[in-house]
PDB file of N, CA, C, O and CB in Angstrom:
ATOM      1  N   MET A   1     113.012 -58.751 -74.834  1.00  0.00           N
ATOM      2  CA  MET A   1     112.369 -59.932 -74.301  1.00  0.00           C
ATOM      3  C   MET A   1     111.101 -60.248 -75.100  1.00  0.00           C
ATOM      4  O   MET A   1     110.827 -61.406 -75.416  1.00  0.00           O
ATOM      5  CB  MET A   1     112.042 -59.740 -72.811  1.00  0.00           C
ATOM      6  N   LEU A   2     110.355 -59.235 -75.412  1.00  0.00           N
ATOM      7  CA  LEU A   2     109.125 -59.446 -76.164  1.00  0.00           C
ATOM      8  C   LEU A   2     109.424 -59.989 -77.559  1.00  0.00           C
ATOM      9  O   LEU A   2     108.736 -60.888 -78.043  1.00  0.00           O
ATOM     10  CB  LEU A   2     108.332 -58.140 -76.262  1.00  0.00           C
ATOM     11  N   ALA A   3     110.448 -59.440 -78.199  1.00  0.00           N
ATOM     12  CA  ALA A   3     110.817 -59.903 -79.541  1.00  0.00           C
ATOM     13  C   ALA A   3     111.264 -61.359 -79.508  1.00  0.00           C
ATOM     14  O   ALA A   3     110.913 -62.134 -80.398  1.00  0.00           O
ATOM     15  CB  ALA A   3     111.932 -59.022 -80.128  1.00  0.00           C
ATOM     16  N   ILE A   4     112.025 -61.734 -78.506  1.00  0.00           N
ATOM     17  CA  ILE A   4     112.453 -63.131 -78.372  1.00  0.00           C
ATOM     18  C   ILE A   4     111.253 -64.027 -78.138  1.00  0.00           C
ATOM     19  O   ILE A   4     111.180 -65.123 -78.693  1.00  0.00           O
ATOM     20  CB  ILE A   4     113.467 -63.288 -77.222  1.00  0.00           C
ATOM     21  N   GLY A   5     110.314 -63.577 -77.328  1.00  0.00           N
ATOM     22  CA  GLY A   5     109.106 -64.364 -77.080  1.00  0.00           C
ATOM     23  C   GLY A   5     108.286 -64.570 -78.339  1.00  0.00           C
ATOM     24  O   GLY A   5     107.779 -65.666 -78.575  1.00  0.00           O
ATOM     25  N   VAL A   6     108.148 -63.529 -79.149  1.00  0.00           N
ATOM     26  CA  VAL A   6     107.389 -63.635 -80.401  1.00  0.00           C
ATOM     27  C   VAL A   6     108.101 -64.573 -81.370  1.00  0.00           C
ATOM     28  O   VAL A   6     107.463 -65.414 -82.002  1.00  0.00           O
ATOM     29  CB  VAL A   6     107.197 -62.241 -81.047  1.00  0.00           C
ATOM     30  N   LEU A   7     109.409 -64.433 -81.488  1.00  0.00           N
ATOM     31  CA  LEU A   7     110.169 -65.320 -82.376  1.00  0.00           C
ATOM     32  C   LEU A   7     110.086 -66.771 -81.927  1.00  0.00           C
ATOM     33  O   LEU A   7     109.978 -67.673 -82.757  1.00  0.00           O
ATOM     34  CB  LEU A   7     111.628 -64.884 -82.438  1.00  0.00           C
ATOM     35  N   ALA A   8     110.136 -67.002 -80.623  1.00  0.00           N
ATOM     36  CA  ALA A   8     110.043 -68.364 -80.111  1.00  0.00           C
ATOM     37  C   ALA A   8     108.654 -68.946 -80.351  1.00  0.00           C
ATOM     38  O   ALA A   8     108.528 -70.125 -80.682  1.00  0.00           O
ATOM     39  CB  ALA A   8     110.376 -68.396 -78.619  1.00  0.00           C
ATOM     40  N   ALA A   9     107.626 -68.147 -80.191  1.00  0.00           N
ATOM     41  CA  ALA A   9     106.254 -68.620 -80.381  1.00  0.00           C
ATOM     42  C   ALA A   9     105.978 -68.977 -81.836  1.00  0.00           C
ATOM     43  O   ALA A   9     105.202 -69.890 -82.118  1.00  0.00           O
ATOM     44  CB  ALA A   9     105.261 -67.562 -79.912  1.00  0.00           C
ATOM     45  N   ARG A  10     106.604 -68.270 -82.744  1.00  0.00           N
ATOM     46  CA  ARG A  10     106.380 -68.540 -84.170  1.00  0.00           C
ATOM     47  C   ARG A  10     107.267 -69.659 -84.703  1.00  0.00           C
ATOM     48  O   ARG A  10     107.127 -70.055 -85.860  1.00  0.00           O
ATOM     49  CB  ARG A  10     106.619 -67.283 -84.977  1.00  0.00           C
ATOM     50  N   GLY A  11     108.178 -70.174 -83.879  1.00  0.00           N
ATOM     51  CA  GLY A  11     109.002 -71.298 -84.300  1.00  0.00           C
ATOM     52  C   GLY A  11     110.315 -70.924 -84.944  1.00  0.00           C
ATOM     53  O   GLY A  11     110.987 -71.785 -85.511  1.00  0.00           O
ATOM     54  N   TYR A  12     110.699 -69.663 -84.873  1.00  0.00           N
ATOM     55  CA  TYR A  12     111.958 -69.234 -85.472  1.00  0.00           C
ATOM     56  C   TYR A  12     113.159 -69.577 -84.590  1.00  0.00           C
ATOM     57  O   TYR A  12     114.291 -69.602 -85.074  1.00  0.00           O
ATOM     58  CB  TYR A  12     111.922 -67.740 -85.737  1.00  0.00           C
ATOM     59  N   LEU A  13     112.932 -69.833 -83.336  1.00  0.00           N
ATOM     60  CA  LEU A  13     114.003 -70.179 -82.402  1.00  0.00           C
ATOM     61  C   LEU A  13     113.724 -71.562 -81.813  1.00  0.00           C
ATOM     62  O   LEU A  13     113.224 -71.662 -80.693  1.00  0.00           O
ATOM     63  CB  LEU A  13     114.129 -69.108 -81.271  1.00  0.00           C
ATOM     64  N   PRO A  14     114.038 -72.614 -82.543  1.00  0.00           N
ATOM     65  CA  PRO A  14     113.672 -73.958 -82.080  1.00  0.00           C
ATOM     66  C   PRO A  14     114.438 -74.422 -80.836  1.00  0.00           C
ATOM     67  O   PRO A  14     113.952 -75.293 -80.115  1.00  0.00           O
ATOM     68  CB  PRO A  14     113.899 -74.943 -83.188  1.00  0.00           C
ATOM     69  N   PHE A  15     115.616 -73.864 -80.571  1.00  0.00           N
ATOM     70  CA  PHE A  15     116.376 -74.296 -79.399  1.00  0.00           C
ATOM     71  C   PHE A  15     115.711 -73.884 -78.090  1.00  0.00           C
ATOM     72  O   PHE A  15     116.021 -74.455 -77.045  1.00  0.00           O
ATOM     73  CB  PHE A  15     117.779 -73.729 -79.457  1.00  0.00           C
ATOM     74  N   ILE A  16     114.811 -72.916 -78.118  1.00  0.00           N
ATOM     75  CA  ILE A  16     114.115 -72.482 -76.905  1.00  0.00           C
ATOM     76  C   ILE A  16     113.083 -73.517 -76.468  1.00  0.00           C
ATOM     77  O   ILE A  16     112.690 -73.528 -75.301  1.00  0.00           O
ATOM     78  CB  ILE A  16     113.435 -71.124 -77.133  1.00  0.00           C
ATOM     79  N   LYS A  17     112.639 -74.376 -77.361  1.00  0.00           N
ATOM     80  CA  LYS A  17     111.669 -75.407 -77.000  1.00  0.00           C
ATOM     81  C   LYS A  17     112.233 -76.359 -75.949  1.00  0.00           C
ATOM     82  O   LYS A  17     111.478 -76.931 -75.163  1.00  0.00           O
ATOM     83  CB  LYS A  17     111.243 -76.190 -78.240  1.00  0.00           C
ATOM     84  N   ASN A  18     113.555 -76.535 -75.931  1.00  0.00           N
ATOM     85  CA  ASN A  18     114.192 -77.481 -75.016  1.00  0.00           C
ATOM     86  C   ASN A  18     114.518 -76.871 -73.658  1.00  0.00           C
ATOM     87  O   ASN A  18     115.052 -77.568 -72.795  1.00  0.00           O
ATOM     88  CB  ASN A  18     115.452 -78.017 -75.636  1.00  0.00           C
ATOM     89  N   ILE A  19     114.219 -75.613 -73.444  1.00  0.00           N
ATOM     90  CA  ILE A  19     114.537 -74.940 -72.192  1.00  0.00           C
ATOM     91  C   ILE A  19     113.301 -74.930 -71.300  1.00  0.00           C
ATOM     92  O   ILE A  19     112.223 -74.510 -71.719  1.00  0.00           O
ATOM     93  CB  ILE A  19     115.043 -73.496 -72.449  1.00  0.00           C
ATOM     94  N   ASP A  20     113.470 -75.395 -70.065  1.00  0.00           N
ATOM     95  CA  ASP A  20     112.382 -75.398 -69.092  1.00  0.00           C
ATOM     96  C   ASP A  20     112.342 -74.035 -68.403  1.00  0.00           C
ATOM     97  O   ASP A  20     113.198 -73.731 -67.572  1.00  0.00           O
ATOM     98  CB  ASP A  20     112.560 -76.550 -68.047  1.00  0.00           C
ATOM     99  N   LEU A  21     111.351 -73.218 -68.746  1.00  0.00           N
ATOM    100  CA  LEU A  21     111.286 -71.855 -68.222  1.00  0.00           C
ATOM    101  C   LEU A  21     111.023 -71.820 -66.723  1.00  0.00           C
ATOM    102  O   LEU A  21     111.435 -70.876 -66.049  1.00  0.00           O
ATOM    103  CB  LEU A  21     110.211 -71.077 -68.943  1.00  0.00           C
ATOM    104  N   THR A  22     110.346 -72.828 -66.192  1.00  0.00           N
ATOM    105  CA  THR A  22     110.116 -72.890 -64.749  1.00  0.00           C
ATOM    106  C   THR A  22     111.442 -73.073 -64.012  1.00  0.00           C
ATOM    107  O   THR A  22     111.670 -72.446 -62.978  1.00  0.00           O
ATOM    108  CB  THR A  22     109.142 -74.039 -64.399  1.00  0.00           C
ATOM    109  N   ALA A  23     112.302 -73.918 -64.535  1.00  0.00           N
ATOM    110  CA  ALA A  23     113.609 -74.129 -63.917  1.00  0.00           C
ATOM    111  C   ALA A  23     114.469 -72.872 -64.013  1.00  0.00           C
ATOM    112  O   ALA A  23     115.191 -72.540 -63.073  1.00  0.00           O
ATOM    113  CB  ALA A  23     114.327 -75.310 -64.577  1.00  0.00           C
ATOM    114  N   VAL A  24     114.396 -72.181 -65.129  1.00  0.00           N
ATOM    115  CA  VAL A  24     115.156 -70.936 -65.293  1.00  0.00           C
ATOM    116  C   VAL A  24     114.675 -69.888 -64.286  1.00  0.00           C
ATOM    117  O   VAL A  24     115.489 -69.210 -63.658  1.00  0.00           O
ATOM    118  CB  VAL A  24     115.018 -70.396 -66.742  1.00  0.00           C
ATOM    119  N   ALA A  25     113.370 -69.757 -64.135  1.00  0.00           N
ATOM    120  CA  ALA A  25     112.825 -68.795 -63.177  1.00  0.00           C
ATOM    121  C   ALA A  25     113.218 -69.167 -61.750  1.00  0.00           C
ATOM    122  O   ALA A  25     113.570 -68.294 -60.956  1.00  0.00           O
ATOM    123  CB  ALA A  25     111.295 -68.721 -63.302  1.00  0.00           C
ATOM    124  N   ALA A  26     113.160 -70.452 -61.422  1.00  0.00           N
ATOM    125  CA  ALA A  26     113.550 -70.893 -60.074  1.00  0.00           C
ATOM    126  C   ALA A  26     115.031 -70.639 -59.822  1.00  0.00           C
ATOM    127  O   ALA A  26     115.410 -70.245 -58.719  1.00  0.00           O
ATOM    128  CB  ALA A  26     113.235 -72.385 -59.884  1.00  0.00           C
ATOM    129  N   ASP A  27     115.862 -70.858 -60.816  1.00  0.00           N
ATOM    130  CA  ASP A  27     117.296 -70.579 -60.669  1.00  0.00           C
ATOM    131  C   ASP A  27     117.551 -69.093 -60.442  1.00  0.00           C
ATOM    132  O   ASP A  27     118.370 -68.723 -59.600  1.00  0.00           O
ATOM    133  CB  ASP A  27     118.063 -71.056 -61.908  1.00  0.00           C
ATOM    134  N   LEU A  28     116.856 -68.248 -61.185  1.00  0.00           N
ATOM    135  CA  LEU A  28     117.027 -66.803 -61.014  1.00  0.00           C
ATOM    136  C   LEU A  28     116.585 -66.336 -59.629  1.00  0.00           C
ATOM    137  O   LEU A  28     117.235 -65.485 -59.022  1.00  0.00           O
ATOM    138  CB  LEU A  28     116.244 -66.053 -62.083  1.00  0.00           C
ATOM    139  N   VAL A  29     115.487 -66.888 -59.133  1.00  0.00           N
ATOM    140  CA  VAL A  29     115.022 -66.539 -57.785  1.00  0.00           C
ATOM    141  C   VAL A  29     116.034 -67.004 -56.747  1.00  0.00           C
ATOM    142  O   VAL A  29     116.333 -66.271 -55.804  1.00  0.00           O
ATOM    143  CB  VAL A  29     113.635 -67.166 -57.500  1.00  0.00           C
ATOM    144  N   GLY A  30     116.561 -68.205 -56.907  1.00  0.00           N
ATOM    145  CA  GLY A  30     117.563 -68.726 -55.970  1.00  0.00           C
ATOM    146  C   GLY A  30     118.831 -67.896 -55.970  1.00  0.00           C
ATOM    147  O   GLY A  30     119.375 -67.590 -54.909  1.00  0.00           O
ATOM    148  N   ILE A  31     119.307 -67.528 -57.154  1.00  0.00           N
ATOM    149  CA  ILE A  31     120.505 -66.696 -57.246  1.00  0.00           C
ATOM    150  C   ILE A  31     120.249 -65.323 -56.622  1.00  0.00           C
ATOM    151  O   ILE A  31     121.113 -64.787 -55.928  1.00  0.00           O
ATOM    152  CB  ILE A  31     120.948 -66.544 -58.720  1.00  0.00           C
ATOM    153  N   GLY A  32     119.085 -64.761 -56.861  1.00  0.00           N
ATOM    154  CA  GLY A  32     118.739 -63.474 -56.254  1.00  0.00           C
ATOM    155  C   GLY A  32     118.685 -63.545 -54.739  1.00  0.00           C
ATOM    156  O   GLY A  32     119.109 -62.615 -54.053  1.00  0.00           O
ATOM    157  N   LEU A  33     118.163 -64.650 -54.213  1.00  0.00           N
ATOM    158  CA  LEU A  33     118.104 -64.839 -52.763  1.00  0.00           C
ATOM    159  C   LEU A  33     119.507 -64.916 -52.164  1.00  0.00           C
ATOM    160  O   LEU A  33     119.783 -64.292 -51.139  1.00  0.00           O
ATOM    161  CB  LEU A  33     117.312 -66.111 -52.419  1.00  0.00           C
ATOM    162  N   VAL A  34     120.383 -65.673 -52.796  1.00  0.00           N
ATOM    163  CA  VAL A  34     121.755 -65.790 -52.295  1.00  0.00           C
ATOM    164  C   VAL A  34     122.468 -64.453 -52.346  1.00  0.00           C
ATOM    165  O   VAL A  34     123.164 -64.089 -51.399  1.00  0.00           O
ATOM    166  CB  VAL A  34     122.535 -66.829 -53.099  1.00  0.00           C
ATOM    167  N   ILE A  35     122.307 -63.715 -53.436  1.00  0.00           N
ATOM    168  CA  ILE A  35     122.945 -62.396 -53.543  1.00  0.00           C
ATOM    169  C   ILE A  35     122.414 -61.446 -52.475  1.00  0.00           C
ATOM    170  O   ILE A  35     123.184 -60.684 -51.891  1.00  0.00           O
ATOM    171  CB  ILE A  35     122.714 -61.798 -54.941  1.00  0.00           C
ATOM    172  N   THR A  36     121.111 -61.482 -52.213  1.00  0.00           N
ATOM    173  CA  THR A  36     120.519 -60.623 -51.195  1.00  0.00           C
ATOM    174  C   THR A  36     121.049 -60.965 -49.807  1.00  0.00           C
ATOM    175  O   THR A  36     121.360 -60.064 -49.028  1.00  0.00           O
ATOM    176  CB  THR A  36     118.997 -60.743 -51.218  1.00  0.00           C
ATOM    177  N   ILE A  37     121.156 -62.239 -49.490  1.00  0.00           N
ATOM    178  CA  ILE A  37     121.658 -62.654 -48.178  1.00  0.00           C
ATOM    179  C   ILE A  37     123.118 -62.247 -48.004  1.00  0.00           C
ATOM    180  O   ILE A  37     123.501 -61.746 -46.947  1.00  0.00           O
ATOM    181  CB  ILE A  37     121.507 -64.175 -48.000  1.00  0.00           C
ATOM    182  N   VAL A  38     123.936 -62.461 -49.036  1.00  0.00           N
ATOM    183  CA  VAL A  38     125.353 -62.071 -48.951  1.00  0.00           C
ATOM    184  C   VAL A  38     125.475 -60.561 -48.788  1.00  0.00           C
ATOM    185  O   VAL A  38     126.311 -60.094 -48.015  1.00  0.00           O
ATOM    186  CB  VAL A  38     126.129 -62.537 -50.209  1.00  0.00           C
ATOM    187  N   TRP A  39     124.659 -59.790 -49.502  1.00  0.00           N
ATOM    188  CA  TRP A  39     124.703 -58.333 -49.398  1.00  0.00           C
ATOM    189  C   TRP A  39     124.319 -57.877 -47.994  1.00  0.00           C
ATOM    190  O   TRP A  39     124.959 -56.986 -47.434  1.00  0.00           O
ATOM    191  CB  TRP A  39     123.770 -57.694 -50.435  1.00  0.00           C
ATOM    192  N   LYS A  40     123.278 -58.483 -47.423  1.00  0.00           N
ATOM    193  CA  LYS A  40     122.857 -58.101 -46.071  1.00  0.00           C
ATOM    194  C   LYS A  40     123.919 -58.479 -45.037  1.00  0.00           C
ATOM    195  O   LYS A  40     124.140 -57.732 -44.084  1.00  0.00           O
ATOM    196  CB  LYS A  40     121.514 -58.770 -45.720  1.00  0.00           C
ATOM    197  N   ILE A  41     124.575 -59.622 -45.209  1.00  0.00           N
ATOM    198  CA  ILE A  41     125.661 -60.002 -44.297  1.00  0.00           C
ATOM    199  C   ILE A  41     126.783 -58.974 -44.379  1.00  0.00           C
ATOM    200  O   ILE A  41     127.344 -58.576 -43.358  1.00  0.00           O
ATOM    201  CB  ILE A  41     126.199 -61.422 -44.635  1.00  0.00           C
ATOM    202  N   TYR A  42     127.104 -58.549 -45.586  1.00  0.00           N
ATOM    203  CA  TYR A  42     128.140 -57.537 -45.754  1.00  0.00           C
ATOM    204  C   TYR A  42     127.760 -56.232 -45.058  1.00  0.00           C
ATOM    205  O   TYR A  42     128.571 -55.655 -44.333  1.00  0.00           O
ATOM    206  CB  TYR A  42     128.395 -57.285 -47.240  1.00  0.00           C
ATOM    207  N   LEU A  43     126.541 -55.770 -45.273  1.00  0.00           N
ATOM    208  CA  LEU A  43     126.124 -54.493 -44.695  1.00  0.00           C
ATOM    209  C   LEU A  43     125.981 -54.553 -43.183  1.00  0.00           C
ATOM    210  O   LEU A  43     126.322 -53.586 -42.501  1.00  0.00           O
ATOM    211  CB  LEU A  43     124.818 -54.054 -45.304  1.00  0.00           C
ATOM    212  N   GLU A  44     125.491 -55.652 -42.641  1.00  0.00           N
ATOM    213  CA  GLU A  44     125.199 -55.730 -41.214  1.00  0.00           C
ATOM    214  C   GLU A  44     126.409 -56.127 -40.363  1.00  0.00           C
ATOM    215  O   GLU A  44     126.537 -55.671 -39.227  1.00  0.00           O
ATOM    216  CB  GLU A  44     124.086 -56.710 -40.985  1.00  0.00           C
ATOM    217  N   TYR A  45     127.287 -56.963 -40.895  1.00  0.00           N
ATOM    218  CA  TYR A  45     128.368 -57.499 -40.065  1.00  0.00           C
ATOM    219  C   TYR A  45     129.754 -57.078 -40.527  1.00  0.00           C
ATOM    220  O   TYR A  45     130.560 -56.614 -39.721  1.00  0.00           O
ATOM    221  CB  TYR A  45     128.291 -58.993 -40.042  1.00  0.00           C
ATOM    222  N   TRP A  46     130.039 -57.231 -41.801  1.00  0.00           N
ATOM    223  CA  TRP A  46     131.390 -57.002 -42.280  1.00  0.00           C
ATOM    224  C   TRP A  46     131.741 -55.515 -42.319  1.00  0.00           C
ATOM    225  O   TRP A  46     132.771 -55.111 -41.778  1.00  0.00           O
ATOM    226  CB  TRP A  46     131.558 -57.608 -43.655  1.00  0.00           C
ATOM    227  N   LYS A  47     130.907 -54.705 -42.945  1.00  0.00           N
ATOM    228  CA  LYS A  47     131.217 -53.290 -43.135  1.00  0.00           C
ATOM    229  C   LYS A  47     131.368 -52.525 -41.818  1.00  0.00           C
ATOM    230  O   LYS A  47     132.332 -51.774 -41.670  1.00  0.00           O
ATOM    231  CB  LYS A  47     130.140 -52.646 -43.968  1.00  0.00           C
ATOM    232  N   PRO A  48     130.451 -52.686 -40.853  1.00  0.00           N
ATOM    233  CA  PRO A  48     130.647 -51.944 -39.590  1.00  0.00           C
ATOM    234  C   PRO A  48     131.887 -52.385 -38.819  1.00  0.00           C
ATOM    235  O   PRO A  48     132.488 -51.576 -38.111  1.00  0.00           O
ATOM    236  CB  PRO A  48     129.429 -52.109 -38.702  1.00  0.00           C
ATOM    237  N   LYS A  49     132.277 -53.639 -38.942  1.00  0.00           N
ATOM    238  CA  LYS A  49     133.402 -54.147 -38.161  1.00  0.00           C
ATOM    239  C   LYS A  49     134.743 -53.835 -38.814  1.00  0.00           C
ATOM    240  O   LYS A  49     135.697 -53.477 -38.124  1.00  0.00           O
ATOM    241  CB  LYS A  49     133.265 -55.643 -37.967  1.00  0.00           C
ATOM    242  N   TYR A  50     134.827 -53.968 -40.144  1.00  0.00           N
ATOM    243  CA  TYR A  50     136.106 -53.844 -40.829  1.00  0.00           C
ATOM    244  C   TYR A  50     136.203 -52.618 -41.736  1.00  0.00           C
ATOM    245  O   TYR A  50     137.306 -52.157 -42.028  1.00  0.00           O
ATOM    246  CB  TYR A  50     136.357 -55.074 -41.635  1.00  0.00           C
ATOM    247  N   GLY A  51     135.100 -52.100 -42.170  1.00  0.00           N
ATOM    248  CA  GLY A  51     135.139 -50.959 -43.078  1.00  0.00           C
ATOM    249  C   GLY A  51     135.097 -49.648 -42.319  1.00  0.00           C
ATOM    250  O   GLY A  51     134.408 -49.525 -41.307  1.00  0.00           O
ATOM    251  N   GLY A  52     135.808 -48.710 -42.795  1.00  0.00           N
ATOM    252  CA  GLY A  52     135.793 -47.401 -42.163  1.00  0.00           C
ATOM    253  C   GLY A  52     134.562 -46.619 -42.606  1.00  0.00           C
ATOM    254  O   GLY A  52     134.454 -46.242 -43.773  1.00  0.00           O
ATOM    255  N   THR A  53     133.649 -46.378 -41.699  1.00  0.00           N
ATOM    256  CA  THR A  53     132.443 -45.621 -42.049  1.00  0.00           C
ATOM    257  C   THR A  53     132.691 -44.146 -41.816  1.00  0.00           C
ATOM    258  O   THR A  53     133.466 -43.763 -40.940  1.00  0.00           O
ATOM    259  CB  THR A  53     131.221 -46.101 -41.229  1.00  0.00           C
ATOM    260  N   THR A  54     132.038 -43.340 -42.593  1.00  0.00           N
ATOM    261  CA  THR A  54     132.167 -41.882 -42.443  1.00  0.00           C
ATOM    262  C   THR A  54     130.920 -41.305 -41.807  1.00  0.00           C
ATOM    263  O   THR A  54     130.773 -40.084 -41.754  1.00  0.00           O
ATOM    264  CB  THR A  54     132.425 -41.210 -43.804  1.00  0.00           C
ATOM    265  N   ASP A  55     130.009 -42.149 -41.319  1.00  0.00           N
ATOM    266  CA  ASP A  55     128.779 -41.673 -40.666  1.00  0.00           C
ATOM    267  C   ASP A  55     129.093 -41.160 -39.279  1.00  0.00           C
ATOM    268  O   ASP A  55     129.601 -41.894 -38.432  1.00  0.00           O
ATOM    269  CB  ASP A  55     127.721 -42.793 -40.590  1.00  0.00           C
ATOM    270  N   GLN A  56     128.784 -39.880 -39.050  1.00  0.00           N
ATOM    271  CA  GLN A  56     129.015 -39.312 -37.714  1.00  0.00           C
ATOM    272  C   GLN A  56     127.920 -38.376 -37.346  1.00  0.00           C
ATOM    273  O   GLN A  56     127.939 -37.799 -36.259  1.00  0.00           O
ATOM    274  CB  GLN A  56     130.346 -38.593 -37.643  1.00  0.00           C
TER     275      GLN A  56
END
């Protein structure tokens, strides 16, 4: 990541100039939120009801 940042800052990667980093960060946060919610739904509702647990 650091090497890419240095290359972009020096102008060696001109295609990065067209990328909105705020939008990329917001997309990553949104995707992480959705994955977290789906994982919690699986652990709290699906697994205890349909999955065979070995906790005794």
